[in-house]
All heavy atoms as TSV, in Angstrom:
chain	resi	resn	atom	element	x	y	z
A	1	MET	N	N	-7.997	13.083	-9.585
A	1	MET	CA	C	-9.118	12.338	-9.086
A	1	MET	C	C	-8.704	10.892	-8.874
A	1	MET	O	O	-9.036	10.298	-7.858
A	1	MET	CB	C	-10.280	12.434	-10.062
A	1	MET	CG	C	-11.439	11.587	-9.680
A	1	MET	SD	S	-12.877	11.727	-10.739
A	1	MET	CE	C	-12.338	11.053	-12.272
A	2	LEU	N	N	-7.994	10.332	-9.826
A	2	LEU	CA	C	-7.608	8.932	-9.731
A	2	LEU	C	C	-6.671	8.685	-8.531
A	2	LEU	O	O	-6.810	7.665	-7.833
A	2	LEU	CB	C	-6.953	8.493	-11.025
A	2	LEU	CG	C	-6.510	7.026	-11.098
A	2	LEU	CD1	C	-7.691	6.088	-10.911
A	2	LEU	CD2	C	-5.800	6.753	-12.428
A	3	ALA	N	N	-5.793	9.635	-8.269
A	3	ALA	CA	C	-4.853	9.457	-7.166
A	3	ALA	C	C	-5.585	9.421	-5.824
A	3	ALA	O	O	-5.277	8.606	-4.961
A	3	ALA	CB	C	-3.829	10.590	-7.169
A	4	TYR	N	N	-6.578	10.301	-5.653
A	4	TYR	CA	C	-7.352	10.297	-4.416
A	4	TYR	C	C	-8.200	9.029	-4.297
A	4	TYR	O	O	-8.402	8.508	-3.203
A	4	TYR	CB	C	-8.224	11.539	-4.307
A	4	TYR	CG	C	-7.425	12.782	-3.957
A	4	TYR	CD1	C	-7.252	13.771	-4.908
A	4	TYR	CD2	C	-6.880	12.931	-2.720
A	4	TYR	CE1	C	-6.525	14.915	-4.602
A	4	TYR	CE2	C	-6.141	14.053	-2.409
A	4	TYR	CZ	C	-5.979	15.045	-3.329
A	4	TYR	OH	O	-5.268	16.169	-3.023
A	5	TYR	N	N	-8.700	8.550	-5.415
A	5	TYR	CA	C	-9.452	7.303	-5.390
A	5	TYR	C	C	-8.582	6.166	-4.932
A	5	TYR	O	O	-8.962	5.343	-4.081
A	5	TYR	CB	C	-10.065	7.009	-6.765
A	5	TYR	CG	C	-10.607	5.612	-6.905
A	5	TYR	CD1	C	-11.654	5.176	-6.117
A	5	TYR	CD2	C	-10.036	4.739	-7.818
A	5	TYR	CE1	C	-12.138	3.867	-6.250
A	5	TYR	CE2	C	-10.519	3.445	-7.960
A	5	TYR	CZ	C	-11.573	3.019	-7.182
A	5	TYR	OH	O	-12.040	1.756	-7.306
A	6	LEU	N	N	-7.398	6.061	-5.479
A	6	LEU	CA	C	-6.462	5.004	-5.085
A	6	LEU	C	C	-6.026	5.138	-3.648
A	6	LEU	O	O	-5.878	4.142	-2.919
A	6	LEU	CB	C	-5.257	4.996	-6.032
A	6	LEU	CG	C	-5.574	4.615	-7.470
A	6	LEU	CD1	C	-4.326	4.758	-8.337
A	6	LEU	CD2	C	-6.150	3.225	-7.585
A	7	GLN	N	N	-5.851	6.355	-3.202
A	7	GLN	CA	C	-5.500	6.594	-1.800
A	7	GLN	C	C	-6.656	6.120	-0.900
A	7	GLN	O	O	-6.442	5.499	0.136
A	7	GLN	CB	C	-5.232	8.071	-1.555
A	7	GLN	CG	C	-4.838	8.375	-0.126
A	7	GLN	CD	C	-4.613	9.841	0.106
A	7	GLN	OE1	O	-5.120	10.693	-0.628
A	7	GLN	NE2	N	-3.874	10.163	1.138
A	8	GLY	N	N	-7.877	6.366	-1.317
A	8	GLY	CA	C	-9.033	5.890	-0.547
A	8	GLY	C	C	-9.086	4.402	-0.512
A	8	GLY	O	O	-9.444	3.793	0.493
A	9	ARG	N	N	-8.720	3.732	-1.602
A	9	ARG	CA	C	-8.703	2.261	-1.637
A	9	ARG	C	C	-7.679	1.703	-0.653
A	9	ARG	O	O	-7.951	0.733	0.024
A	9	ARG	CB	C	-8.404	1.754	-3.044
A	9	ARG	CG	C	-9.460	1.931	-4.082
A	9	ARG	CD	C	-10.677	1.098	-3.758
A	9	ARG	NE	N	-10.286	-0.267	-3.454
A	9	ARG	CZ	C	-10.761	-1.336	-4.037
A	9	ARG	NH1	N	-11.691	-1.220	-4.924
A	9	ARG	NH2	N	-10.344	-2.554	-3.687
A	10	VAL	N	N	-6.522	2.359	-0.590
A	10	VAL	CA	C	-5.501	1.935	0.369
A	10	VAL	C	C	-6.022	2.062	1.785
A	10	VAL	O	O	-5.893	1.151	2.602
A	10	VAL	CB	C	-4.197	2.694	0.155
A	10	VAL	CG1	C	-3.210	2.440	1.280
A	10	VAL	CG2	C	-3.577	2.374	-1.189
A	11	TYR	N	N	-6.616	3.193	2.119
A	11	TYR	CA	C	-7.170	3.398	3.439
A	11	TYR	C	C	-8.251	2.385	3.740
A	11	TYR	O	O	-8.319	1.838	4.843
A	11	TYR	CB	C	-7.724	4.795	3.612
A	11	TYR	CG	C	-6.696	5.865	3.862
A	11	TYR	CD1	C	-6.762	7.072	3.187
A	11	TYR	CD2	C	-5.649	5.691	4.747
A	11	TYR	CE1	C	-5.823	8.076	3.391
A	11	TYR	CE2	C	-4.703	6.679	4.952
A	11	TYR	CZ	C	-4.810	7.855	4.262
A	11	TYR	OH	O	-3.878	8.832	4.483
A	12	ALA	N	N	-9.109	2.086	2.793
A	12	ALA	CA	C	-10.176	1.114	2.987
A	12	ALA	C	C	-9.606	-0.282	3.241
A	12	ALA	O	O	-10.100	-0.995	4.109
A	12	ALA	CB	C	-11.103	1.097	1.776
A	13	ASP	N	N	-8.572	-0.637	2.518
A	13	ASP	CA	C	-7.941	-1.940	2.714
A	13	ASP	C	C	-7.261	-2.019	4.077
A	13	ASP	O	O	-7.140	-3.120	4.659
A	13	ASP	CB	C	-6.924	-2.239	1.627
A	13	ASP	CG	C	-7.596	-2.520	0.286
A	13	ASP	OD1	O	-8.803	-2.818	0.290
A	13	ASP	OD2	O	-6.911	-2.418	-0.759
A	14	MET	N	N	-6.809	-0.888	4.609
A	14	MET	CA	C	-6.182	-0.869	5.926
A	14	MET	C	C	-7.225	-0.846	7.037
A	14	MET	O	O	-6.858	-0.916	8.195
A	14	MET	CB	C	-5.277	0.355	6.044
A	14	MET	CG	C	-4.051	0.286	5.155
A	14	MET	SD	S	-3.085	1.822	5.101
A	14	MET	CE	C	-3.040	2.381	6.783
A	15	GLY	N	N	-8.497	-0.676	6.680
A	15	GLY	CA	C	-9.542	-0.623	7.698
A	15	GLY	C	C	-9.803	0.778	8.246
A	15	GLY	O	O	-10.431	0.907	9.276
A	16	GLU	N	N	-9.287	1.768	7.576
A	16	GLU	CA	C	-9.434	3.139	8.004
A	16	GLU	C	C	-10.568	3.804	7.231
A	16	GLU	O	O	-10.351	4.568	6.270
A	16	GLU	CB	C	-8.130	3.928	7.821
A	16	GLU	CG	C	-6.972	3.353	8.588
A	16	GLU	CD	C	-7.103	3.556	10.084
A	16	GLU	OE1	O	-7.786	4.520	10.500
A	16	GLU	OE2	O	-6.567	2.722	10.822
A	17	ALA	N	N	-11.796	3.530	7.616
A	17	ALA	CA	C	-12.958	4.021	6.868
A	17	ALA	C	C	-13.067	5.557	6.818
A	17	ALA	O	O	-13.358	6.107	5.764
A	17	ALA	CB	C	-14.254	3.410	7.440
A	18	PRO	N	N	-12.852	6.284	7.946
A	18	PRO	CA	C	-12.979	7.739	7.843
A	18	PRO	C	C	-11.996	8.387	6.857
A	18	PRO	O	O	-12.367	9.263	6.074
A	18	PRO	CB	C	-12.696	8.204	9.280
A	18	PRO	CG	C	-12.991	7.045	10.142
A	18	PRO	CD	C	-12.638	5.832	9.312
A	19	GLN	N	N	-10.762	7.905	6.864
A	19	GLN	CA	C	-9.771	8.467	5.952
A	19	GLN	C	C	-10.112	8.067	4.507
A	19	GLN	O	O	-9.897	8.850	3.591
A	19	GLN	CB	C	-8.365	8.009	6.293
A	19	GLN	CG	C	-7.809	8.621	7.535
A	19	GLN	CD	C	-8.140	7.827	8.786
A	19	GLN	OE1	O	-8.935	6.908	8.750
A	19	GLN	NE2	N	-7.546	8.180	9.900
A	20	ALA	N	N	-10.628	6.860	4.332
A	20	ALA	CA	C	-11.016	6.434	2.986
A	20	ALA	C	C	-12.137	7.298	2.450
A	20	ALA	O	O	-12.099	7.732	1.298
A	20	ALA	CB	C	-11.437	4.958	3.036
A	21	LEU	N	N	-13.138	7.542	3.268
A	21	LEU	CA	C	-14.244	8.392	2.818
A	21	LEU	C	C	-13.785	9.801	2.509
A	21	LEU	O	O	-14.237	10.394	1.531
A	21	LEU	CB	C	-15.350	8.417	3.872
A	21	LEU	CG	C	-16.164	7.156	4.010
A	21	LEU	CD1	C	-17.127	7.255	5.181
A	21	LEU	CD2	C	-16.936	6.895	2.723
A	22	GLN	N	N	-12.891	10.334	3.299
A	22	GLN	CA	C	-12.374	11.678	3.032
A	22	GLN	C	C	-11.618	11.711	1.699
A	22	GLN	O	O	-11.762	12.639	0.920
A	22	GLN	CB	C	-11.439	12.150	4.163
A	22	GLN	CG	C	-10.976	13.575	4.005
A	22	GLN	CD	C	-12.156	14.542	3.961
A	22	GLN	OE1	O	-13.065	14.463	4.747
A	22	GLN	NE2	N	-12.110	15.443	2.992
A	23	ALA	N	N	-10.843	10.667	1.420
A	23	ALA	CA	C	-10.122	10.611	0.129
A	23	ALA	C	C	-11.112	10.487	-1.042
A	23	ALA	O	O	-10.921	11.124	-2.067
A	23	ALA	CB	C	-9.158	9.451	0.124
A	24	TYR	N	N	-12.180	9.708	-0.847
A	24	TYR	CA	C	-13.200	9.584	-1.890
A	24	TYR	C	C	-13.913	10.920	-2.120
A	24	TYR	O	O	-14.133	11.304	-3.266
A	24	TYR	CB	C	-14.223	8.511	-1.537
A	24	TYR	CG	C	-13.668	7.102	-1.517
A	24	TYR	CD1	C	-14.184	6.151	-0.666
A	24	TYR	CD2	C	-12.637	6.717	-2.367
A	24	TYR	CE1	C	-13.705	4.858	-0.658
A	24	TYR	CE2	C	-12.137	5.427	-2.353
A	24	TYR	CZ	C	-12.694	4.493	-1.492
A	24	TYR	OH	O	-12.202	3.215	-1.477
A	25	TYR	N	N	-14.254	11.613	-1.038
A	25	TYR	CA	C	-14.895	12.912	-1.201
A	25	TYR	C	C	-13.998	13.916	-1.925
A	25	TYR	O	O	-14.449	14.685	-2.779
A	25	TYR	CB	C	-15.304	13.494	0.141
A	25	TYR	CG	C	-16.526	12.848	0.781
A	25	TYR	CD1	C	-16.503	12.407	2.081
A	25	TYR	CD2	C	-17.681	12.655	0.049
A	25	TYR	CE1	C	-17.599	11.800	2.653
A	25	TYR	CE2	C	-18.775	12.051	0.600
A	25	TYR	CZ	C	-18.744	11.630	1.919
A	25	TYR	OH	O	-19.835	11.035	2.485
A	26	THR	N	N	-12.711	13.881	-1.609
A	26	THR	CA	C	-11.751	14.754	-2.295
A	26	THR	C	C	-11.660	14.398	-3.770
A	26	THR	O	O	-11.576	15.280	-4.618
A	26	THR	CB	C	-10.378	14.671	-1.616
A	26	THR	OG1	O	-10.516	14.942	-0.241
A	26	THR	CG2	C	-9.410	15.658	-2.248
A	27	ALA	N	N	-11.670	13.118	-4.064
A	27	ALA	CA	C	-11.621	12.691	-5.487
A	27	ALA	C	C	-12.839	13.188	-6.227
A	27	ALA	O	O	-12.734	13.683	-7.369
A	27	ALA	CB	C	-11.564	11.168	-5.561
A	28	ILE	N	N	-14.010	13.112	-5.614
A	28	ILE	CA	C	-15.248	13.581	-6.263
A	28	ILE	C	C	-15.199	15.088	-6.466
A	28	ILE	O	O	-15.607	15.579	-7.513
A	28	ILE	CB	C	-16.462	13.157	-5.436
A	28	ILE	CG1	C	-16.615	11.643	-5.491
A	28	ILE	CG2	C	-17.708	13.841	-5.933
A	28	ILE	CD1	C	-17.624	11.091	-4.492
A	29	GLU	N	N	-14.672	15.815	-5.485
A	29	GLU	CA	C	-14.553	17.253	-5.611
A	29	GLU	C	C	-13.653	17.660	-6.780
A	29	GLU	O	O	-13.844	18.690	-7.390
A	29	GLU	CB	C	-14.033	17.875	-4.314
A	29	GLU	CG	C	-15.012	17.838	-3.184
A	29	GLU	CD	C	-14.384	18.300	-1.881
A	29	GLU	OE1	O	-13.201	18.721	-1.889
A	29	GLU	OE2	O	-15.069	18.236	-0.855
A	30	ASN	N	N	-12.642	16.846	-7.075
A	30	ASN	CA	C	-11.708	17.153	-8.137
A	30	ASN	C	C	-12.226	16.775	-9.516
A	30	ASN	O	O	-11.577	17.082	-10.519
A	30	ASN	CB	C	-10.366	16.499	-7.898
A	30	ASN	CG	C	-9.628	17.129	-6.766
A	30	ASN	OD1	O	-9.673	18.351	-6.592
A	30	ASN	ND2	N	-8.937	16.356	-5.942
A	31	ALA	N	N	-13.327	16.082	-9.596
A	31	ALA	CA	C	-13.891	15.703	-10.887
A	31	ALA	C	C	-14.672	16.868	-11.488
A	31	ALA	O	O	-15.467	17.514	-10.798
A	31	ALA	CB	C	-14.818	14.488	-10.719
A	32	ASP	N	N	-14.412	17.149	-12.741
A	32	ASP	CA	C	-15.115	18.225	-13.436
A	32	ASP	C	C	-16.246	17.585	-14.235
A	32	ASP	O	O	-16.070	17.198	-15.390
A	32	ASP	CB	C	-14.165	18.963	-14.347
A	32	ASP	CG	C	-14.822	20.174	-15.006
A	32	ASP	OD1	O	-15.908	20.537	-14.586
A	32	ASP	OD2	O	-14.210	20.720	-15.936
A	33	THR	N	N	-17.430	17.487	-13.597
A	33	THR	CA	C	-18.530	16.797	-14.252
A	33	THR	C	C	-19.182	17.642	-15.330
A	33	THR	O	O	-19.992	17.115	-16.107
A	33	THR	CB	C	-19.597	16.432	-13.219
A	33	THR	OG1	O	-20.014	17.573	-12.520
A	33	THR	CG2	C	-19.051	15.379	-12.253
A	34	THR	N	N	-18.839	18.924	-15.424
A	34	THR	CA	C	-19.405	19.733	-16.506
A	34	THR	C	C	-18.588	19.642	-17.783
A	34	THR	O	O	-19.048	20.079	-18.831
A	34	THR	CB	C	-19.472	21.219	-16.071
A	34	THR	OG1	O	-18.154	21.677	-15.748
A	34	THR	CG2	C	-20.367	21.379	-14.846
A	35	SER	N	N	-17.411	19.063	-17.699
A	35	SER	CA	C	-16.549	18.910	-18.865
A	35	SER	C	C	-17.022	17.731	-19.714
A	35	SER	O	O	-17.519	16.730	-19.202
A	35	SER	CB	C	-15.105	18.684	-18.422
A	35	SER	OG	O	-14.278	18.459	-19.526
A	36	SER	N	N	-16.832	17.861	-21.010
A	36	SER	CA	C	-17.242	16.779	-21.909
A	36	SER	C	C	-16.333	15.566	-21.819
A	36	SER	O	O	-16.705	14.476	-22.195
A	36	SER	CB	C	-17.270	17.281	-23.363
A	36	SER	OG	O	-15.943	17.655	-23.767
A	37	ASP	N	N	-15.114	15.753	-21.294
A	37	ASP	CA	C	-14.197	14.630	-21.161
A	37	ASP	C	C	-14.054	14.155	-19.721
A	37	ASP	O	O	-13.054	13.589	-19.328
A	37	ASP	CB	C	-12.817	14.974	-21.735
A	37	ASP	CG	C	-12.139	16.131	-20.993
A	37	ASP	OD1	O	-12.846	16.833	-20.242
A	37	ASP	OD2	O	-10.957	16.319	-21.157
A	38	CYS	N	N	-15.115	14.320	-18.940
A	38	CYS	CA	C	-15.114	13.848	-17.567
A	38	CYS	C	C	-15.016	12.329	-17.520
A	38	CYS	O	O	-15.631	11.609	-18.309
A	38	CYS	CB	C	-16.394	14.300	-16.843
A	38	CYS	SG	S	-16.455	13.763	-15.123
A	39	ASP	N	N	-14.231	11.823	-16.607
A	39	ASP	CA	C	-13.992	10.397	-16.502
A	39	ASP	C	C	-15.061	9.772	-15.580
A	39	ASP	O	O	-14.814	9.516	-14.415
A	39	ASP	CB	C	-12.597	10.141	-15.961
A	39	ASP	CG	C	-12.225	8.684	-16.008
A	39	ASP	OD1	O	-12.957	7.896	-16.606
A	39	ASP	OD2	O	-11.174	8.334	-15.426
A	40	TYR	N	N	-16.222	9.521	-16.136
A	40	TYR	CA	C	-17.299	8.930	-15.348
A	40	TYR	C	C	-16.990	7.468	-14.992
A	40	TYR	O	O	-17.534	6.954	-14.030
A	40	TYR	CB	C	-18.628	8.996	-16.112
A	40	TYR	CG	C	-19.167	10.406	-16.173
A	40	TYR	CD1	C	-19.105	11.143	-17.342
A	40	TYR	CD2	C	-19.728	10.997	-15.069
A	40	TYR	CE1	C	-19.597	12.414	-17.421
A	40	TYR	CE2	C	-20.222	12.285	-15.108
A	40	TYR	CZ	C	-20.150	12.988	-16.266
A	40	TYR	OH	O	-20.641	14.265	-16.349
A	41	ASN	N	N	-16.127	6.842	-15.768
A	41	ASN	CA	C	-15.759	5.450	-15.457
A	41	ASN	C	C	-14.909	5.332	-14.193
A	41	ASN	O	O	-14.758	4.248	-13.659
A	41	ASN	CB	C	-15.004	4.821	-16.606
A	41	ASN	CG	C	-15.896	4.619	-17.818
A	41	ASN	OD1	O	-17.075	4.310	-17.673
A	41	ASN	ND2	N	-15.360	4.761	-19.007
A	42	THR	N	N	-14.390	6.441	-13.690
A	42	THR	CA	C	-13.707	6.447	-12.407
A	42	THR	C	C	-14.663	6.881	-11.292
A	42	THR	O	O	-14.557	6.394	-10.181
A	42	THR	CB	C	-12.485	7.386	-12.423
A	42	THR	OG1	O	-11.609	6.963	-13.496
A	42	THR	CG2	C	-11.713	7.321	-11.141
A	43	LEU	N	N	-15.611	7.721	-11.624
A	43	LEU	CA	C	-16.566	8.178	-10.617
A	43	LEU	C	C	-17.470	7.025	-10.148
A	43	LEU	O	O	-17.842	6.944	-8.984
A	43	LEU	CB	C	-17.415	9.307	-11.153
A	43	LEU	CG	C	-16.822	10.690	-11.131
A	43	LEU	CD1	C	-17.732	11.684	-11.795
A	43	LEU	CD2	C	-16.534	11.126	-9.703
A	44	ILE	N	N	-17.835	6.152	-11.053
A	44	ILE	CA	C	-18.721	5.036	-10.709
A	44	ILE	C	C	-18.125	4.152	-9.606
A	44	ILE	O	O	-18.785	3.887	-8.597
A	44	ILE	CB	C	-19.102	4.231	-11.963
A	44	ILE	CG1	C	-19.953	5.097	-12.887
A	44	ILE	CG2	C	-19.823	2.952	-11.586
A	44	ILE	CD1	C	-20.130	4.515	-14.292
A	45	PRO	N	N	-16.848	3.718	-9.738
A	45	PRO	CA	C	-16.292	2.898	-8.656
A	45	PRO	C	C	-16.112	3.653	-7.342
A	45	PRO	O	O	-16.180	3.049	-6.272
A	45	PRO	CB	C	-14.937	2.442	-9.177
A	45	PRO	CG	C	-14.937	2.715	-10.605
A	45	PRO	CD	C	-15.971	3.739	-10.894
A	46	ILE	N	N	-15.915	4.972	-7.423
A	46	ILE	CA	C	-15.761	5.768	-6.199
A	46	ILE	C	C	-17.055	5.659	-5.388
A	46	ILE	O	O	-17.035	5.382	-4.189
A	46	ILE	CB	C	-15.401	7.218	-6.501
A	46	ILE	CG1	C	-13.978	7.307	-7.070
A	46	ILE	CG2	C	-15.504	8.066	-5.248
A	46	ILE	CD1	C	-13.614	8.673	-7.569
A	47	TYR	N	N	-18.178	5.912	-6.046
A	47	TYR	CA	C	-19.435	5.824	-5.322
A	47	TYR	C	C	-19.755	4.407	-4.873
A	47	TYR	O	O	-20.317	4.185	-3.800
A	47	TYR	CB	C	-20.589	6.353	-6.194
A	47	TYR	CG	C	-20.619	7.857	-6.249
A	47	TYR	CD1	C	-20.267	8.546	-7.384
A	47	TYR	CD2	C	-21.003	8.606	-5.130
A	47	TYR	CE1	C	-20.298	9.927	-7.441
A	47	TYR	CE2	C	-21.052	9.989	-5.184
A	47	TYR	CZ	C	-20.683	10.633	-6.324
A	47	TYR	OH	O	-20.702	12.001	-6.358
A	48	GLY	N	N	-19.315	3.405	-5.651
A	48	GLY	CA	C	-19.500	2.026	-5.248
A	48	GLY	C	C	-18.690	1.673	-3.995
A	48	GLY	O	O	-19.210	0.998	-3.101
A	49	GLN	N	N	-17.465	2.153	-3.933
A	49	GLN	CA	C	-16.634	1.904	-2.757
A	49	GLN	C	C	-17.197	2.610	-1.527
A	49	GLN	O	O	-17.164	2.091	-0.425
A	49	GLN	CB	C	-15.182	2.355	-3.004
A	49	GLN	CG	C	-14.456	1.502	-3.992
A	49	GLN	CD	C	-14.302	0.081	-3.537
A	49	GLN	OE1	O	-13.998	-0.148	-2.361
A	49	GLN	NE2	N	-14.490	-0.856	-4.404
A	50	MET	N	N	-17.726	3.817	-1.747
A	50	MET	CA	C	-18.303	4.543	-0.625
A	50	MET	C	C	-19.529	3.801	-0.112
A	50	MET	O	O	-19.722	3.692	1.111
A	50	MET	CB	C	-18.691	5.958	-1.087
A	50	MET	CG	C	-17.519	6.858	-1.316
A	50	MET	SD	S	-17.962	8.466	-2.021
A	50	MET	CE	C	-18.879	9.162	-0.666
A	51	SER	N	N	-20.336	3.248	-0.993
A	51	SER	CA	C	-21.521	2.521	-0.539
A	51	SER	C	C	-21.130	1.273	0.226
A	51	SER	O	O	-21.787	0.889	1.204
A	51	SER	CB	C	-22.416	2.189	-1.713
A	51	SER	OG	O	-21.833	1.219	-2.534
A	52	GLN	N	N	-20.060	0.595	-0.184
A	52	GLN	CA	C	-19.599	-0.571	0.538
A	52	GLN	C	C	-19.107	-0.213	1.937
A	52	GLN	O	O	-19.374	-0.919	2.896
A	52	GLN	CB	C	-18.507	-1.290	-0.229
A	52	GLN	CG	C	-19.009	-2.054	-1.420
A	52	GLN	CD	C	-17.888	-2.810	-2.112
A	52	GLN	OE1	O	-16.718	-2.681	-1.771
A	52	GLN	NE2	N	-18.256	-3.606	-3.109
A	53	LEU	N	N	-18.421	0.917	2.046
A	53	LEU	CA	C	-17.955	1.341	3.386
A	53	LEU	C	C	-19.139	1.667	4.289
A	53	LEU	O	O	-19.148	1.271	5.460
A	53	LEU	CB	C	-17.048	2.553	3.250
A	53	LEU	CG	C	-15.626	2.299	2.819
A	53	LEU	CD1	C	-14.869	3.600	2.634
A	53	LEU	CD2	C	-14.901	1.426	3.824
A	54	PHE	N	N	-20.139	2.358	3.763
A	54	PHE	CA	C	-21.315	2.671	4.560
A	54	PHE	C	C	-22.048	1.408	4.957
A	54	PHE	O	O	-22.523	1.294	6.092
A	54	PHE	CB	C	-22.257	3.615	3.796
A	54	PHE	CG	C	-21.793	5.042	3.760
A	54	PHE	CD1	C	-21.648	5.702	2.578
A	54	PHE	CD2	C	-21.500	5.742	4.933
A	54	PHE	CE1	C	-21.234	7.013	2.535
A	54	PHE	CE2	C	-21.100	7.038	4.906
A	54	PHE	CZ	C	-20.950	7.688	3.700
A	55	HIS	N	N	-22.112	0.444	4.079
A	55	HIS	CA	C	-22.786	-0.821	4.381
A	55	HIS	C	C	-22.016	-1.600	5.459
A	55	HIS	O	O	-22.638	-2.174	6.359
A	55	HIS	CB	C	-22.920	-1.680	3.104
A	55	HIS	CG	C	-23.582	-2.985	3.328
A	55	HIS	ND1	N	-24.917	-3.091	3.607
A	55	HIS	CD2	C	-23.077	-4.242	3.342
A	55	HIS	CE1	C	-25.210	-4.377	3.783
A	55	HIS	NE2	N	-24.121	-5.088	3.620
A	56	GLN	N	N	-20.716	-1.592	5.408
A	56	GLN	CA	C	-19.920	-2.303	6.403
A	56	GLN	C	C	-19.993	-1.647	7.770
A	56	GLN	O	O	-19.930	-2.329	8.785
A	56	GLN	CB	C	-18.438	-2.346	5.960
A	56	GLN	CG	C	-18.189	-3.242	4.799
A	56	GLN	CD	C	-16.733	-3.119	4.299
A	56	GLN	OE1	O	-15.989	-2.272	4.785
A	56	GLN	NE2	N	-16.386	-3.956	3.317
A	57	GLN	N	N	-20.174	-0.328	7.773
A	57	GLN	CA	C	-20.210	0.389	9.060
A	57	GLN	C	C	-21.544	0.284	9.762
A	57	GLN	O	O	-21.637	0.515	10.969
A	57	GLN	CB	C	-19.843	1.848	8.847
A	57	GLN	CG	C	-18.446	2.084	8.345
A	57	GLN	CD	C	-17.382	1.592	9.284
A	57	GLN	OE1	O	-17.462	1.818	10.469
A	57	GLN	NE2	N	-16.384	0.893	8.764
A	58	SER	N	N	-22.589	-0.049	9.024
A	58	SER	CA	C	-23.909	-0.109	9.648
A	58	SER	C	C	-24.344	-1.498	9.920
A	58	SER	O	O	-23.730	-2.466	9.711
A	58	SER	CB	C	-24.939	0.584	8.793
A	58	SER	OG	O	-25.081	-0.068	7.536
C-alpha cells in the first residue's frame, strides 16, 4: 500500500493526475481494512491527496 501511495505522490508532483489517482486507488485496494493491524495512518493521507487532486482539477 505504501509503495503505491508514494508512486501516486510522484505522479502528482509531476502533474500527472490520472496516473496519480490510479496509484492511489490501487493503494486503497491493497489495504486490508478488516485486519486489526490495518495502517489507517497511511490511508488518511491517501484520501487527502485524492481530494487535493480533485480540487485542483475542478
